[in-house]
All heavy atoms as TSV, in Angstrom:
chain	resi	resn	atom	element	x	y	z
A	1	MET	N	N	0.834	-1.193	-0.018
A	1	MET	CA	C	0.032	0.003	0.001
A	1	MET	C	C	0.919	1.260	0.016
A	1	MET	O	O	1.823	1.359	0.810
A	1	MET	CB	C	-0.904	-0.004	1.257
A	1	MET	CG	C	-1.943	1.054	1.240
A	1	MET	SD	S	-3.203	0.578	2.475
A	1	MET	CE	C	-3.483	2.109	3.192
A	2	ALA	N	N	0.578	2.142	-0.898
A	2	ALA	CA	C	1.419	3.340	-1.030
A	2	ALA	C	C	1.104	4.332	0.076
A	2	ALA	O	O	-0.062	4.530	0.437
A	2	ALA	CB	C	1.153	3.986	-2.382
A	3	LYS	N	N	2.192	4.880	0.586
A	3	LYS	CA	C	1.959	5.931	1.636
A	3	LYS	C	C	1.883	7.283	1.008
A	3	LYS	O	O	2.643	7.585	0.031
A	3	LYS	CB	C	3.151	5.905	2.644
A	3	LYS	CG	C	3.165	4.637	3.470
A	3	LYS	CD	C	4.283	4.721	4.529
A	3	LYS	CE	C	4.229	3.489	5.431
A	3	LYS	NZ	N	5.242	3.521	6.457
A	4	THR	N	N	1.015	8.154	1.571
A	4	THR	CA	C	0.923	9.522	1.043
A	4	THR	C	C	1.252	10.432	2.220
A	4	THR	O	O	1.009	10.145	3.378
A	4	THR	CB	C	-0.475	9.824	0.541
A	4	THR	OG1	O	-1.435	9.606	1.608
A	4	THR	CG2	C	-0.828	8.960	-0.650
A	5	ASN	N	N	1.842	11.577	1.863
A	5	ASN	CA	C	2.167	12.493	2.913
A	5	ASN	C	C	0.866	13.230	3.365
A	5	ASN	O	O	-0.107	13.226	2.633
A	5	ASN	CB	C	3.274	13.500	2.502
A	5	ASN	CG	C	2.834	14.352	1.344
A	5	ASN	OD1	O	1.648	14.692	1.217
A	5	ASN	ND2	N	3.770	14.722	0.500
A	6	PRO	N	N	0.890	13.845	4.521
A	6	PRO	CA	C	-0.360	14.444	5.044
A	6	PRO	C	C	-0.906	15.547	4.153
A	6	PRO	O	O	-2.131	15.727	3.978
A	6	PRO	CB	C	0.109	15.077	6.391
A	6	PRO	CG	C	1.261	14.233	6.801
A	6	PRO	CD	C	1.942	13.831	5.517
A	7	LEU	N	N	-0.062	16.303	3.468
A	7	LEU	CA	C	-0.533	17.392	2.583
A	7	LEU	C	C	-1.301	16.790	1.380
A	7	LEU	O	O	-2.384	17.287	1.025
A	7	LEU	CB	C	0.584	18.264	2.128
A	7	LEU	CG	C	0.227	19.405	1.222
A	7	LEU	CD1	C	-0.725	20.411	1.915
A	7	LEU	CD2	C	1.484	20.145	0.720
A	8	GLN	N	N	-0.768	15.772	0.824
A	8	GLN	CA	C	-1.434	15.103	-0.315
A	8	GLN	C	C	-2.725	14.480	0.105
A	8	GLN	O	O	-3.721	14.532	-0.602
A	8	GLN	CB	C	-0.479	14.040	-0.916
A	8	GLN	CG	C	-0.969	13.441	-2.211
A	8	GLN	CD	C	0.018	12.427	-2.750
A	8	GLN	OE1	O	0.929	12.011	-2.061
A	8	GLN	NE2	N	-0.194	12.039	-4.011
A	9	PHE	N	N	-2.740	13.872	1.307
A	9	PHE	CA	C	-3.940	13.281	1.820
A	9	PHE	C	C	-5.036	14.381	1.971
A	9	PHE	O	O	-6.204	14.157	1.583
A	9	PHE	CB	C	-3.676	12.604	3.202
A	9	PHE	CG	C	-4.911	12.112	3.884
A	9	PHE	CD1	C	-5.546	10.992	3.469
A	9	PHE	CD2	C	-5.456	12.782	4.946
A	9	PHE	CE1	C	-6.683	10.491	4.075
A	9	PHE	CE2	C	-6.577	12.374	5.607
A	9	PHE	CZ	C	-7.212	11.217	5.139
A	10	LEU	N	N	-4.688	15.516	2.559
A	10	LEU	CA	C	-5.682	16.584	2.772
A	10	LEU	C	C	-6.206	17.071	1.367
A	10	LEU	O	O	-7.387	17.404	1.228
A	10	LEU	CB	C	-5.088	17.738	3.557
A	10	LEU	CG	C	-4.856	17.390	5.027
A	10	LEU	CD1	C	-4.151	18.536	5.685
A	10	LEU	CD2	C	-6.133	17.069	5.697
A	11	GLN	N	N	-5.366	17.141	0.420
A	11	GLN	CA	C	-5.769	17.539	-0.948
A	11	GLN	C	C	-6.731	16.561	-1.525
A	11	GLN	O	O	-7.751	16.914	-2.131
A	11	GLN	CB	C	-4.564	17.713	-1.875
A	11	GLN	CG	C	-3.687	18.918	-1.588
A	11	GLN	CD	C	-2.411	18.919	-2.366
A	11	GLN	OE1	O	-2.017	17.919	-2.932
A	11	GLN	NE2	N	-1.791	20.101	-2.390
A	12	GLN	N	N	-6.516	15.260	-1.330
A	12	GLN	CA	C	-7.421	14.222	-1.827
A	12	GLN	C	C	-8.758	14.297	-1.078
A	12	GLN	O	O	-9.831	14.168	-1.693
A	12	GLN	CB	C	-6.787	12.851	-1.621
A	12	GLN	CG	C	-5.604	12.621	-2.532
A	12	GLN	CD	C	-4.897	11.289	-2.222
A	12	GLN	OE1	O	-5.205	10.611	-1.240
A	12	GLN	NE2	N	-3.932	10.923	-3.035
A	13	VAL	N	N	-8.715	14.548	0.231
A	13	VAL	CA	C	-9.923	14.628	0.963
A	13	VAL	C	C	-10.767	15.806	0.499
A	13	VAL	O	O	-11.960	15.717	0.286
A	13	VAL	CB	C	-9.618	14.759	2.496
A	13	VAL	CG1	C	-10.892	15.174	3.264
A	13	VAL	CG2	C	-9.069	13.454	3.050
A	14	ARG	N	N	-10.084	16.954	0.269
A	14	ARG	CA	C	-10.788	18.132	-0.156
A	14	ARG	C	C	-11.440	17.884	-1.574
A	14	ARG	O	O	-12.561	18.317	-1.820
A	14	ARG	CB	C	-9.842	19.297	-0.263
A	14	ARG	CG	C	-10.482	20.565	-0.552
A	14	ARG	CD	C	-9.493	21.751	-0.489
A	14	ARG	NE	N	-10.168	22.920	-0.873
A	14	ARG	CZ	C	-9.870	24.142	-0.400
A	14	ARG	NH1	N	-8.887	24.260	0.452
A	14	ARG	NH2	N	-10.529	25.157	-0.768
A	15	SER	N	N	-10.759	17.199	-2.449
A	15	SER	CA	C	-11.302	16.938	-3.759
A	15	SER	C	C	-12.489	16.004	-3.712
A	15	SER	O	O	-13.475	16.113	-4.470
A	15	SER	CB	C	-10.227	16.442	-4.730
A	15	SER	OG	O	-9.858	15.105	-4.337
A	16	GLU	N	N	-12.435	15.020	-2.737
A	16	GLU	CA	C	-13.601	14.138	-2.606
A	16	GLU	C	C	-14.777	14.817	-1.989
A	16	GLU	O	O	-15.897	14.609	-2.379
A	16	GLU	CB	C	-13.192	12.926	-1.738
A	16	GLU	CG	C	-12.244	11.973	-2.412
A	16	GLU	CD	C	-12.815	11.333	-3.675
A	16	GLU	OE1	O	-14.020	10.960	-3.646
A	16	GLU	OE2	O	-12.102	11.202	-4.649
A	17	VAL	N	N	-14.580	15.691	-0.987
A	17	VAL	CA	C	-15.634	16.455	-0.387
A	17	VAL	C	C	-16.324	17.380	-1.438
A	17	VAL	O	O	-17.516	17.587	-1.369
A	17	VAL	CB	C	-15.132	17.246	0.821
A	17	VAL	CG1	C	-16.147	18.248	1.343
A	17	VAL	CG2	C	-14.740	16.316	1.930
A	18	ALA	N	N	-15.550	17.851	-2.367
A	18	ALA	CA	C	-16.111	18.734	-3.392
A	18	ALA	C	C	-17.080	17.999	-4.289
A	18	ALA	O	O	-17.918	18.618	-4.936
A	18	ALA	CB	C	-14.953	19.373	-4.229
A	19	LYS	N	N	-16.898	16.681	-4.401
A	19	LYS	CA	C	-17.772	15.856	-5.260
A	19	LYS	C	C	-19.132	15.556	-4.595
A	19	LYS	O	O	-20.066	15.113	-5.251
A	19	LYS	CB	C	-17.101	14.540	-5.570
A	19	LYS	CG	C	-15.856	14.672	-6.456
A	19	LYS	CD	C	-15.227	13.314	-6.610
A	19	LYS	CE	C	-13.845	13.418	-7.309
A	19	LYS	NZ	N	-13.229	12.094	-7.435
A	20	VAL	N	N	-19.221	15.789	-3.310
A	20	VAL	CA	C	-20.453	15.470	-2.574
A	20	VAL	C	C	-21.597	16.436	-2.971
A	20	VAL	O	O	-21.396	17.635	-3.060
A	20	VAL	CB	C	-20.254	15.517	-1.050
A	20	VAL	CG1	C	-21.518	15.358	-0.309
A	20	VAL	CG2	C	-19.184	14.539	-0.614
A	21	THR	N	N	-22.763	15.834	-3.222
A	21	THR	CA	C	-23.935	16.680	-3.495
A	21	THR	C	C	-24.669	16.862	-2.145
A	21	THR	O	O	-25.292	15.945	-1.649
A	21	THR	CB	C	-24.880	15.981	-4.500
A	21	THR	OG1	O	-24.142	15.686	-5.656
A	21	THR	CG2	C	-26.079	16.824	-4.863
A	22	TRP	N	N	-24.629	18.093	-1.630
A	22	TRP	CA	C	-25.246	18.379	-0.368
A	22	TRP	C	C	-26.702	18.662	-0.551
A	22	TRP	O	O	-27.117	19.332	-1.488
A	22	TRP	CB	C	-24.486	19.536	0.344
A	22	TRP	CG	C	-23.108	19.259	0.615
A	22	TRP	CD1	C	-22.005	19.668	-0.096
A	22	TRP	CD2	C	-22.565	18.411	1.669
A	22	TRP	NE1	N	-20.848	19.160	0.418
A	22	TRP	CE2	C	-21.183	18.402	1.493
A	22	TRP	CE3	C	-23.136	17.687	2.679
A	22	TRP	CZ2	C	-20.325	17.683	2.345
A	22	TRP	CZ3	C	-22.335	16.994	3.598
A	22	TRP	CH2	C	-20.958	16.996	3.352
A	23	PRO	N	N	-27.590	18.175	0.359
A	23	PRO	CA	C	-29.020	18.492	0.202
A	23	PRO	C	C	-29.322	19.970	0.492
A	23	PRO	O	O	-28.613	20.599	1.270
A	23	PRO	CB	C	-29.650	17.606	1.284
A	23	PRO	CG	C	-28.622	17.406	2.287
A	23	PRO	CD	C	-27.315	17.355	1.531
A	24	THR	N	N	-30.362	20.455	-0.130
A	24	THR	CA	C	-30.792	21.784	0.138
A	24	THR	C	C	-31.537	21.864	1.462
A	24	THR	O	O	-31.865	20.861	2.098
A	24	THR	CB	C	-31.760	22.308	-0.971
A	24	THR	OG1	O	-32.918	21.507	-0.951
A	24	THR	CG2	C	-31.082	22.286	-2.340
A	25	ARG	N	N	-31.754	23.090	1.938
A	25	ARG	CA	C	-32.499	23.253	3.239
A	25	ARG	C	C	-33.874	22.643	3.093
A	25	ARG	O	O	-34.406	22.010	3.999
A	25	ARG	CB	C	-32.571	24.721	3.591
A	25	ARG	CG	C	-33.261	24.983	4.860
A	25	ARG	CD	C	-33.174	26.425	5.246
A	25	ARG	NE	N	-33.838	26.738	6.472
A	25	ARG	CZ	C	-33.299	26.600	7.680
A	25	ARG	NH1	N	-32.069	26.203	7.817
A	25	ARG	NH2	N	-34.014	26.863	8.773
A	26	ARG	N	N	-34.529	22.853	1.958
A	26	ARG	CA	C	-35.859	22.357	1.736
A	26	ARG	C	C	-35.924	20.830	1.764
A	26	ARG	O	O	-36.774	20.225	2.422
A	26	ARG	CB	C	-36.444	22.871	0.405
A	26	ARG	CG	C	-37.856	22.464	0.128
A	26	ARG	CD	C	-38.381	23.138	-1.170
A	26	ARG	NE	N	-39.749	22.873	-1.351
A	26	ARG	CZ	C	-40.245	21.801	-1.978
A	26	ARG	NH1	N	-39.402	20.910	-2.480
A	26	ARG	NH2	N	-41.522	21.631	-2.098
A	27	GLU	N	N	-34.972	20.169	1.134
A	27	GLU	CA	C	-34.849	18.729	1.129
A	27	GLU	C	C	-34.629	18.194	2.552
A	27	GLU	O	O	-35.215	17.196	2.937
A	27	GLU	CB	C	-33.724	18.258	0.207
A	27	GLU	CG	C	-33.964	18.442	-1.247
A	27	GLU	CD	C	-32.774	18.137	-2.096
A	27	GLU	OE1	O	-31.623	18.281	-1.599
A	27	GLU	OE2	O	-32.961	17.764	-3.301
A	28	THR	N	N	-33.782	18.896	3.329
A	28	THR	CA	C	-33.523	18.464	4.683
A	28	THR	C	C	-34.763	18.594	5.532
A	28	THR	O	O	-35.078	17.661	6.331
A	28	THR	CB	C	-32.403	19.318	5.297
A	28	THR	OG1	O	-31.256	19.230	4.438
A	28	THR	CG2	C	-32.040	18.824	6.659
A	29	VAL	N	N	-35.544	19.669	5.377
A	29	VAL	CA	C	-36.779	19.840	6.185
A	29	VAL	C	C	-37.788	18.753	5.825
A	29	VAL	O	O	-38.417	18.161	6.724
A	29	VAL	CB	C	-37.308	21.277	5.959
A	29	VAL	CG1	C	-38.751	21.409	6.583
A	29	VAL	CG2	C	-36.382	22.304	6.601
A	30	ILE	N	N	-37.964	18.550	4.543
A	30	ILE	CA	C	-38.937	17.560	4.095
A	30	ILE	C	C	-38.578	16.177	4.609
A	30	ILE	O	O	-39.432	15.397	5.052
A	30	ILE	CB	C	-39.100	17.615	2.569
A	30	ILE	CG1	C	-39.826	18.865	2.127
A	30	ILE	CG2	C	-39.859	16.357	2.050
A	30	ILE	CD1	C	-39.850	19.078	0.582
A	31	THR	N	N	-37.310	15.785	4.481
A	31	THR	CA	C	-36.849	14.501	4.973
A	31	THR	C	C	-37.047	14.383	6.468
A	31	THR	O	O	-37.454	13.288	6.926
A	31	THR	CB	C	-35.379	14.280	4.574
A	31	THR	OG1	O	-35.248	14.484	3.148
A	31	THR	CG2	C	-34.898	12.920	4.978
A	32	THR	N	N	-36.773	15.388	7.198
A	32	THR	CA	C	-36.935	15.406	8.640
A	32	THR	C	C	-38.390	15.188	9.021
A	32	THR	O	O	-38.752	14.353	9.883
A	32	THR	CB	C	-36.445	16.683	9.286
A	32	THR	OG1	O	-35.061	16.839	8.912
A	32	THR	CG2	C	-36.603	16.679	10.811
A	33	ILE	N	N	-39.313	15.840	8.352
A	33	ILE	CA	C	-40.733	15.686	8.589
A	33	ILE	C	C	-41.188	14.261	8.269
A	33	ILE	O	O	-41.950	13.658	8.996
A	33	ILE	CB	C	-41.570	16.737	7.788
A	33	ILE	CG1	C	-41.274	18.149	8.324
A	33	ILE	CG2	C	-43.041	16.420	7.776
A	33	ILE	CD1	C	-41.828	19.265	7.456
A	34	MET	N	N	-40.697	13.741	7.154
A	34	MET	CA	C	-41.035	12.338	6.792
A	34	MET	C	C	-40.542	11.361	7.845
A	34	MET	O	O	-41.253	10.409	8.167
A	34	MET	CB	C	-40.427	11.994	5.427
A	34	MET	CG	C	-41.097	12.717	4.261
A	34	MET	SD	S	-40.311	12.587	2.659
A	34	MET	CE	C	-39.917	10.843	2.556
A	35	VAL	N	N	-39.350	11.605	8.394
A	35	VAL	CA	C	-38.872	10.685	9.464
A	35	VAL	C	C	-39.788	10.788	10.677
A	35	VAL	O	O	-40.146	9.697	11.249
A	35	VAL	CB	C	-37.391	11.086	9.857
A	35	VAL	CG1	C	-37.012	10.421	11.102
A	35	VAL	CG2	C	-36.497	10.749	8.711
A	36	PHE	N	N	-40.183	11.983	11.123
A	36	PHE	CA	C	-41.124	12.068	12.237
A	36	PHE	C	C	-42.433	11.397	11.996
A	36	PHE	O	O	-42.990	10.746	12.882
A	36	PHE	CB	C	-41.290	13.524	12.617
A	36	PHE	CG	C	-40.187	14.124	13.411
A	36	PHE	CD1	C	-39.479	15.252	12.968
A	36	PHE	CD2	C	-39.763	13.585	14.640
A	36	PHE	CE1	C	-38.451	15.781	13.692
A	36	PHE	CE2	C	-38.735	14.109	15.359
A	36	PHE	CZ	C	-38.066	15.242	14.890
A	37	ILE	N	N	-42.994	11.513	10.784
A	37	ILE	CA	C	-44.231	10.816	10.453
A	37	ILE	C	C	-44.041	9.331	10.520
A	37	ILE	O	O	-44.888	8.621	11.090
A	37	ILE	CB	C	-44.719	11.280	9.047
A	37	ILE	CG1	C	-45.182	12.739	9.075
A	37	ILE	CG2	C	-45.824	10.365	8.540
A	37	ILE	CD1	C	-45.478	13.373	7.756
A	38	MET	N	N	-42.968	8.808	9.960
A	38	MET	CA	C	-42.721	7.331	9.985
A	38	MET	C	C	-42.537	6.868	11.441
A	38	MET	O	O	-43.009	5.739	11.779
A	38	MET	CB	C	-41.549	7.001	9.116
A	38	MET	CG	C	-41.788	7.154	7.642
A	38	MET	SD	S	-43.252	6.279	7.077
A	38	MET	CE	C	-42.801	4.606	7.345
A	39	VAL	N	N	-41.876	7.664	12.262
A	39	VAL	CA	C	-41.682	7.259	13.708
A	39	VAL	C	C	-43.051	7.194	14.395
A	39	VAL	O	O	-43.345	6.244	15.132
A	39	VAL	CB	C	-40.735	8.241	14.416
A	39	VAL	CG1	C	-40.764	8.111	15.908
A	39	VAL	CG2	C	-39.307	8.037	13.886
A	40	ALA	N	N	-43.918	8.182	14.121
A	40	ALA	CA	C	-45.230	8.205	14.736
A	40	ALA	C	C	-46.062	6.991	14.288
A	40	ALA	O	O	-46.716	6.342	15.052
A	40	ALA	CB	C	-45.951	9.496	14.414
A	41	LEU	N	N	-46.010	6.700	12.974
A	41	LEU	CA	C	-46.742	5.553	12.473
A	41	LEU	C	C	-46.212	4.215	13.083
A	41	LEU	O	O	-47.010	3.364	13.396
A	41	LEU	CB	C	-46.673	5.478	10.930
A	41	LEU	CG	C	-47.446	6.567	10.213
A	41	LEU	CD1	C	-47.134	6.474	8.711
A	41	LEU	CD2	C	-48.952	6.400	10.436
A	42	ALA	N	N	-44.902	4.103	13.188
A	42	ALA	CA	C	-44.340	2.883	13.748
A	42	ALA	C	C	-44.768	2.773	15.245
A	42	ALA	O	O	-45.049	1.669	15.729
A	42	ALA	CB	C	-42.834	2.894	13.639
A	43	ALA	N	N	-44.774	3.901	15.963
A	43	ALA	CA	C	-45.150	3.852	17.383
A	43	ALA	C	C	-46.642	3.404	17.505
A	43	ALA	O	O	-46.928	2.577	18.402
A	43	ALA	CB	C	-44.967	5.219	18.012
A	44	VAL	N	N	-47.495	3.917	16.690
A	44	VAL	CA	C	-48.916	3.532	16.716
A	44	VAL	C	C	-49.038	2.056	16.363
A	44	VAL	O	O	-49.801	1.291	17.040
A	44	VAL	CB	C	-49.742	4.393	15.802
A	44	VAL	CG1	C	-51.198	3.822	15.668
A	44	VAL	CG2	C	-49.796	5.837	16.303
A	45	PHE	N	N	-48.342	1.604	15.370
A	45	PHE	CA	C	-48.385	0.214	14.973
A	45	PHE	C	C	-47.978	-0.734	16.103
A	45	PHE	O	O	-48.651	-1.684	16.441
A	45	PHE	CB	C	-47.501	-0.048	13.711
A	45	PHE	CG	C	-47.301	-1.476	13.378
A	45	PHE	CD1	C	-48.331	-2.186	12.765
A	45	PHE	CD2	C	-46.138	-2.167	13.721
A	45	PHE	CE1	C	-48.192	-3.548	12.447
A	45	PHE	CE2	C	-45.975	-3.519	13.432
A	45	PHE	CZ	C	-47.025	-4.177	12.768
A	46	PHE	N	N	-46.839	-0.429	16.733
A	46	PHE	CA	C	-46.343	-1.291	17.796
A	46	PHE	C	C	-47.223	-1.185	19.055
A	46	PHE	O	O	-47.375	-2.158	19.802
A	46	PHE	CB	C	-44.913	-0.978	18.120
A	46	PHE	CG	C	-43.938	-1.474	17.120
A	46	PHE	CD1	C	-43.175	-0.605	16.309
A	46	PHE	CD2	C	-43.786	-2.855	16.876
A	46	PHE	CE1	C	-42.331	-1.092	15.402
A	46	PHE	CE2	C	-42.945	-3.341	15.921
A	46	PHE	CZ	C	-42.205	-2.469	15.164
A	47	LEU	N	N	-47.860	-0.025	19.277
A	47	LEU	CA	C	-48.812	0.082	20.398
A	47	LEU	C	C	-49.984	-0.883	20.160
A	47	LEU	O	O	-50.409	-1.620	21.062
A	47	LEU	CB	C	-49.311	1.481	20.517
A	47	LEU	CG	C	-50.434	1.710	21.551
A	47	LEU	CD1	C	-49.922	1.476	22.955
A	47	LEU	CD2	C	-51.032	3.086	21.379
A	48	VAL	N	N	-50.526	-0.857	18.959
A	48	VAL	CA	C	-51.654	-1.738	18.593
A	48	VAL	C	C	-51.274	-3.242	18.664
A	48	VAL	O	O	-51.999	-4.009	19.299
A	48	VAL	CB	C	-52.226	-1.369	17.186
A	48	VAL	CG1	C	-53.239	-2.443	16.744
A	48	VAL	CG2	C	-52.814	0.005	17.215
A	49	VAL	N	N	-50.127	-3.583	18.170
A	49	VAL	CA	C	-49.674	-4.956	18.216
A	49	VAL	C	C	-49.471	-5.383	19.684
A	49	VAL	O	O	-49.854	-6.462	20.045
A	49	VAL	CB	C	-48.386	-5.140	17.397
A	49	VAL	CG1	C	-47.772	-6.503	17.679
A	49	VAL	CG2	C	-48.693	-4.985	15.899
A	50	ASP	N	N	-48.854	-4.523	20.491
A	50	ASP	CA	C	-48.632	-4.838	21.856
A	50	ASP	C	C	-49.937	-5.049	22.606
A	50	ASP	O	O	-50.105	-5.989	23.410
A	50	ASP	CB	C	-47.814	-3.704	22.533
A	50	ASP	CG	C	-47.444	-4.013	23.999
A	50	ASP	OD1	O	-46.890	-5.112	24.220
A	50	ASP	OD2	O	-47.724	-3.174	24.852
A	51	GLN	N	N	-50.948	-4.202	22.384
A	51	GLN	CA	C	-52.230	-4.330	23.013
A	51	GLN	C	C	-52.906	-5.639	22.624
A	51	GLN	O	O	-53.517	-6.316	23.449
A	51	GLN	CB	C	-53.131	-3.112	22.705
A	51	GLN	CG	C	-52.616	-1.822	23.325
A	51	GLN	CD	C	-52.602	-1.859	24.865
A	51	GLN	OE1	O	-53.549	-2.355	25.488
A	51	GLN	NE2	N	-51.523	-1.391	25.423
A	52	LEU	N	N	-52.846	-5.936	21.327
A	52	LEU	CA	C	-53.454	-7.202	20.852
A	52	LEU	C	C	-52.781	-8.418	21.465
A	52	LEU	O	O	-53.471	-9.357	21.897
A	52	LEU	CB	C	-53.422	-7.273	19.311
A	52	LEU	CG	C	-54.370	-6.306	18.595
A	52	LEU	CD1	C	-54.076	-6.372	17.098
A	52	LEU	CD2	C	-55.774	-6.641	18.873
A	53	LEU	N	N	-51.493	-8.428	21.504
A	53	LEU	CA	C	-50.775	-9.563	22.096
A	53	LEU	C	C	-51.030	-9.623	23.615
A	53	LEU	O	O	-51.244	-10.761	24.132
A	53	LEU	CB	C	-49.253	-9.403	21.870
A	53	LEU	CG	C	-48.782	-9.692	20.435
A	53	LEU	CD1	C	-47.315	-9.347	20.327
A	53	LEU	CD2	C	-49.060	-11.078	19.990
A	54	SER	N	N	-51.096	-8.547	24.293
A	54	SER	CA	C	-51.434	-8.533	25.700
A	54	SER	C	C	-52.808	-9.057	25.934
A	54	SER	O	O	-53.038	-9.932	26.831
A	54	SER	CB	C	-51.338	-7.096	26.240
A	54	SER	OG	O	-51.744	-7.044	27.597
A	55	TRP	N	N	-53.750	-8.649	25.133
A	55	TRP	CA	C	-55.156	-9.161	25.238
A	55	TRP	C	C	-55.178	-10.687	24.977
A	55	TRP	O	O	-55.795	-11.419	25.666
A	55	TRP	CB	C	-56.064	-8.409	24.324
A	55	TRP	CG	C	-57.462	-8.949	24.313
A	55	TRP	CD1	C	-58.459	-8.707	25.214
A	55	TRP	CD2	C	-58.014	-9.879	23.334
A	55	TRP	NE1	N	-59.591	-9.387	24.918
A	55	TRP	CE2	C	-59.363	-10.122	23.770
A	55	TRP	CE3	C	-57.522	-10.499	22.189
A	55	TRP	CZ2	C	-60.187	-10.994	23.062
A	55	TRP	CZ3	C	-58.350	-11.348	21.523
A	55	TRP	CH2	C	-59.633	-11.589	21.912
A	56	GLY	N	N	-54.485	-11.093	23.895
A	56	GLY	CA	C	-54.457	-12.527	23.550
A	56	GLY	C	C	-53.841	-13.385	24.574
A	56	GLY	O	O	-54.379	-14.443	24.940
A	57	VAL	N	N	-52.746	-12.981	25.165
A	57	VAL	CA	C	-52.066	-13.784	26.194
A	57	VAL	C	C	-52.955	-13.810	27.448
A	57	VAL	O	O	-53.105	-14.882	28.107
A	57	VAL	CB	C	-50.669	-13.214	26.495
A	57	VAL	CG1	C	-50.062	-13.865	27.740
A	57	VAL	CG2	C	-49.761	-13.410	25.376
A	58	GLY	N	N	-53.483	-12.671	27.812
A	58	GLY	CA	C	-54.448	-12.654	28.983
A	58	GLY	C	C	-55.625	-13.541	28.784
A	58	GLY	O	O	-56.059	-14.226	29.709
A	59	PHE	N	N	-56.162	-13.568	27.562
A	59	PHE	CA	C	-57.335	-14.449	27.267
A	59	PHE	C	C	-56.963	-15.913	27.351
A	59	PHE	O	O	-57.686	-16.744	27.952
A	59	PHE	CB	C	-57.858	-14.124	25.932
A	59	PHE	CG	C	-59.094	-14.860	25.536
A	59	PHE	CD1	C	-60.307	-14.535	26.077
A	59	PHE	CD2	C	-58.994	-15.950	24.616
A	59	PHE	CE1	C	-61.449	-15.283	25.733
A	59	PHE	CE2	C	-60.123	-16.674	24.275
A	59	PHE	CZ	C	-61.399	-16.335	24.828
A	60	ILE	N	N	-55.774	-16.266	26.810
A	60	ILE	CA	C	-55.357	-17.662	26.794
A	60	ILE	C	C	-55.054	-18.161	28.203
A	60	ILE	O	O	-55.395	-19.263	28.606
A	60	ILE	CB	C	-54.092	-17.811	25.908
A	60	ILE	CG1	C	-54.435	-17.685	24.467
A	60	ILE	CG2	C	-53.400	-19.153	26.136
A	60	ILE	CD1	C	-53.297	-17.622	23.522
A	61	LEU	N	N	-54.466	-17.316	29.031
A	61	LEU	CA	C	-54.135	-17.654	30.409
A	61	LEU	C	C	-55.318	-17.572	31.375
A	61	LEU	O	O	-55.227	-17.992	32.524
A	61	LEU	CB	C	-52.938	-16.849	30.931
A	61	LEU	CG	C	-51.600	-17.028	30.210
A	61	LEU	CD1	C	-50.596	-16.097	30.812
A	61	LEU	CD2	C	-51.113	-18.457	30.303
A	62	GLY	N	N	-56.381	-17.036	30.874
A	62	GLY	CA	C	-57.628	-16.971	31.667
A	62	GLY	C	C	-57.621	-15.868	32.724
A	62	GLY	O	O	-58.420	-15.901	33.607
A	63	ILE	N	N	-56.715	-14.910	32.544
A	63	ILE	CA	C	-56.775	-13.812	33.557
A	63	ILE	C	C	-57.434	-12.543	32.928
A	63	ILE	O	O	-57.555	-11.584	33.665
A	63	ILE	CB	C	-55.286	-13.452	33.932
A	63	ILE	CG1	C	-54.435	-13.035	32.714
A	63	ILE	CG2	C	-54.627	-14.528	34.715
A	63	ILE	CD1	C	-53.051	-12.539	33.023
A	64	GLY	N	N	-57.942	-12.659	31.766
A	64	GLY	CA	C	-58.621	-11.509	31.167
A	64	GLY	C	C	-60.113	-11.667	31.219
A	64	GLY	O	O	-60.804	-11.527	30.212
A	65	ARG	N	N	-60.647	-11.955	32.369
A	65	ARG	CA	C	-62.105	-12.141	32.462
A	65	ARG	C	C	-62.867	-10.920	32.629
A	65	ARG	O	O	-62.624	-9.939	33.134
A	65	ARG	CB	C	-62.380	-13.051	33.692
A	65	ARG	CG	C	-61.806	-14.411	33.490
A	65	ARG	CD	C	-62.079	-15.307	34.680
A	65	ARG	NE	N	-61.217	-16.461	34.558
A	65	ARG	CZ	C	-61.173	-17.385	35.446
A	65	ARG	NH1	N	-61.950	-17.381	36.510
A	65	ARG	NH2	N	-60.377	-18.411	35.334
């Protein structure tokens, strides 16, 4: 493996960072909102599944009278 000096490494890093396509503020806000919506949907889904499983186990064990 070829060794590079620190200056050459920093130049390579800078050229790679220049190739990155950074999201716009609008894209970041929309993506953040979508993440919060998906988290809320997942929370509701797992709440419903947990309640159904709790009810089912209680019914099977006979403690849900």
